[in-house]
N, C-alpha and C positions, 0 to 999 in steps of 0.2 A: 616505332612507331606513336605517335602522340593520338591520345584522343579524351573527349569530355565524357563520353559513355563509360568505358573500360579506363580504369585506374590499377594497372597493375602491377604496378610498385605498390602499392598502398596495399593491394590484394595480400602479395608476398610479405610486407612489414606486419602486416594485421596476425595473419596466420602463425609467423612467427613469433609473434607477442603471444599470441594465445597458449602455443606450445612451453613457450617460456613461463607464462602465470602458472598455468597446470604443472609443472613439471617445481615452481617453487611453492605451490599448494599443498604437494605430495611429501616438498622436504621440510616444511613446519609442522604438518604434520607427524612426521616421523619425529623432528626434534620434541613438540608436545608431550606427544605420547611414548617415546621413547622407542616406540617398536617401530619397524618394516615389514611388518603381515601381520595387522591388528584386525582387518576383516577377511572373508573369503575372497572376496574379489580382487586383494590385493595381491595373493599367490594361494589359488584354492588348496594346492596338493599340500606346501607347506604348514598354511591353516591349518589344515585335515590333520597330518600328522601331529602338530602342536595341541592341538585340541585333545587328541587322544591320550595325549603324554599326560598334558594336563589333568584328565579326569584317575589318569593310573596315579600321579605323584598323588590326587586328594586322597585314593582310596588306599593308598599303599601308607598316609600318616596317618590316617583313619585304625588301619591293624597296627602299626605301631603302639598307638595306644593301647589297643585289646592286648597286645604282648605285653606293654610296662602294665598292667591291671592281675597280669599273668602268675609276671617275673616278680609284684609285689607281693603277691598270694603265697607265693611258693617260699618268696624267701621270709618271710614271714611266719609260715610252720618252720622253715630251716631253720633260724632262730630260737623258737620255740623248743624244737628238739634238741639242738645242743645245750640248753639250758636245763631240758629235762633229765638229759643226759647227765651233768653236772650234779644234778640233784642227787639222782640213782648212783653214782659214785659215792656219795657222801653219805647214802642211807649203805653201803655196802662197809665203807668206812668203820661206819656206827656197829651192823655185823660182827665187821671183824673184834672191834672192841667186847662186843656180848660172846663170842665164842671164851671170853676168860670167867673161869667162875667166883674170880672176887671183886668185879664191877657190882654196879647198882643196876641191877636191869630194864629196872621201872623207869630211871629216867631215861636210859638209853633209848626204852620205847616211845617217852615221849617226845623225845628227838627227833626219831623217827615220825612221829605223828605229825609232828612241823613240819617236816623236809616234805611228807608227803601232802598234805594241805598244800605247799607252795606247787608241787607235781600238778594237783590238780587246778591250783591256779593259772598256771603258766597255761595248759590246755585249752582252758577256758577263752583265755586272753588271746590265744595265737590264732585267732580269725582276721580276714580280711575285707571288706566288701563283703561282708556275709556270708565269706567263705572259710570252712575250718577244715583242715586235713586231720588234723589229731582228735578229733571229737568224732567222728563217727567211721563210717566204713562205708560210702558210699563212693563212686566212680564220678572223680570233676573232668569236664573239660574244658582246656588251656589251649587260647591260640596260641602256637608257638612260631608260627612261619607264614611265609606269604608264597603266592604262586602267580605266574601270567601264562594264560593260554588263549584260545582264540574270543573267549568268551569275556576276556578281561583279566581283573585281580580279581584273587578270591582268598581267604583266609585259609591256611589248615591247621587243622585241629589233634590235639593229641590228650589220651588220657592220663590220668595217674590216679589210684588208686590212694582214696584219701583210708589212713593207717588209725584204727581206734587202739595203737598204740601195742602190736601185740595180738588183739583179738582169735586172729588165726596158731599164735604158737602152741606150744602144746601144755596143758594144763600141770601148772610147777604143782610139785607136791612133795614133803618132806616128812618121815617117820622115824621116830628118834622112841630107843627104848631107855624107858625110866625104870628107875626103882625107888622103892620108898622101903622105910625102915619101922617097923611098929614096935617096940621093945615086947607087947602081948603077942602079937601075930609072926613077928619074924619079919623076914624080906620078901612083898610082894613086888613081882613083877609086872610093867603092864608099858603100853605104848602110848605116844601123843603123836598126833598129826595134824601135819598144816596143808590145806589141799584149795587152793586160789578156784577152783570147781573150773566146768566143761566153759570154753570159750571168754575164758579168764581174759580181762586186760593187763596192760602195764598196770593200771591203775589197782585193779581186784588186787593182783600179785602183791603190791607193797600197802598195800591197805590195811592187809590182811598177817604182815608181820607183826605190828606190834600187838596186836591180840595174839598171837603164837607164842610172844614170848614172855608176855605175863602169866599165859597158861599153865607154863611149867613149873612141877612141884614143888622143885629144889633149884639153887642156883647152877647146880650141874645139870641138870637137866634142860635149863634155858640156854644153856651156854652150847650144849650138844643140838639143839633148836635154832641157835642161831648159826650153827656150824652149817648143819644140814639148809639152812634155807639158804645160807650164800652160795653154795654149789649152786642152786639154783637161779637165782638174781643174774647169775655170769650170763643166761640163755637169754633172760628179757633186758641187760644191757646191748648186745648181740641186737636183739632186734632194732631198738631204738638207735644203734648205731649206722644198722642198714640204712633204716627208713633217712636218716640223717643225710648217710651220701647218696644215696635216690636223690634227695631233693636240692642236694648239693649240685648234681650234674644236671638235673633237669636245671636248674639255676643260671648254669652255664652254659648252657643251649641256648638259653632266654636270651641271656645279654648279646651274647655275638650274634644269635638273629636280631635285636636292636639295634646292635651297630652295624650289621650288615645292610639294613633296612635305610635307616638313616646315611650310610653313603650312595645306598642306590639311588634314593630321594635326588639327593645331592645333584647323581651321575644325571637322572634324567631334567632335574632344573637347567644342567650345563647345556644338555643336547637341545632343550627346547631355547634356551638367550641363544642359541647358533642358527636357529631356524625364525627367528622372530624378532628378533632384538637390534634395534638400529644400531651403528655404530657412530656414535655423535661426535667424533673426531670429522672422520668424514662428511656428516651432515652439516656439519659448523659450516664446513671448506666451501660443501657444494652451494648453501645457502649464500653466501656472498658473492660467489662465482653469477648465482643466477637473478641476485639484486640487480648486477651489474648489467648483465643481459636484458633484464627487463628495462633496465635506464636507458638501455641503447635501442630498444627497441621504440620503445615509445618514443624515442627522437628523429629512428627511420619514417616510424610512421607517419610524425609530425610532418615531415620533408617528403614525404608520397605524399600526404595529401596536396599538399601546395602545388604538383605539377599542372592542375587545372589551371590555374594564374600564370602561370608560364604561359600559357595558350593563348591566354588573354593580349597579353602583350604582342604576339606576332600582329594581331587587329587595330593598333592605335597608331 
């Protein structure tokens, strides 16, 4: 029915053009942002899930940085302990030389003093971010892992007891019987003892070695003292080796956790992308189709608007 009051064709063409324009705006927005879900109104469920996952990713990145700090602290201590173990091996080598009565024990004692100074320097230098796992006996808490529960992502911590390099070891002792020959009084028998003291650290132990060697009355006494001390230094080296192994195990655990957390972040980012990222190939094709539809809709609306003019021709 032809009517000058209601142009049905124009109304239909206008509705179609409005729908096409709305779809075109949506597609253009997806192309400009690269996201098919950028706000909650686009898809409330996907937006909510993606937002939670983004929060988890952010928390995981922060926690992974904390794990990196823990790993660096442990690695610094491990390198220090390994260096100390090497220095103590050199001290042991010097003691092996000192078990001979024909060597210059004073020179050996001076060499041991130099090695002891290097051990002390290494202990003091083995600090990272203010944490020194070699120069105290406190318990240090490290971030070693992460967990996800109903409350979100949180850190998992573990404690590692910093070692004063043998503070809990049995105090080392060495006692040597020595004989002194005097032309007047004859042979006098006595003892020379080396005791590092209760609660002695590795540093305490090796610091006293030089003085003990120098305290011997004769070369034979000094050689015997070196042999007695050498038997005890093995215990101290075992303490250092055991702590190095412990630090190595913790370091490996932290490296594995860092790798896992990084992969977990990548996996979550992939999941977020699947929920909210736009397929630009698809959107580009859709954009071209909608632009054609918009042009055709505009043309259809123009034709529909001319319909009332055709009614006038009936009255001419």
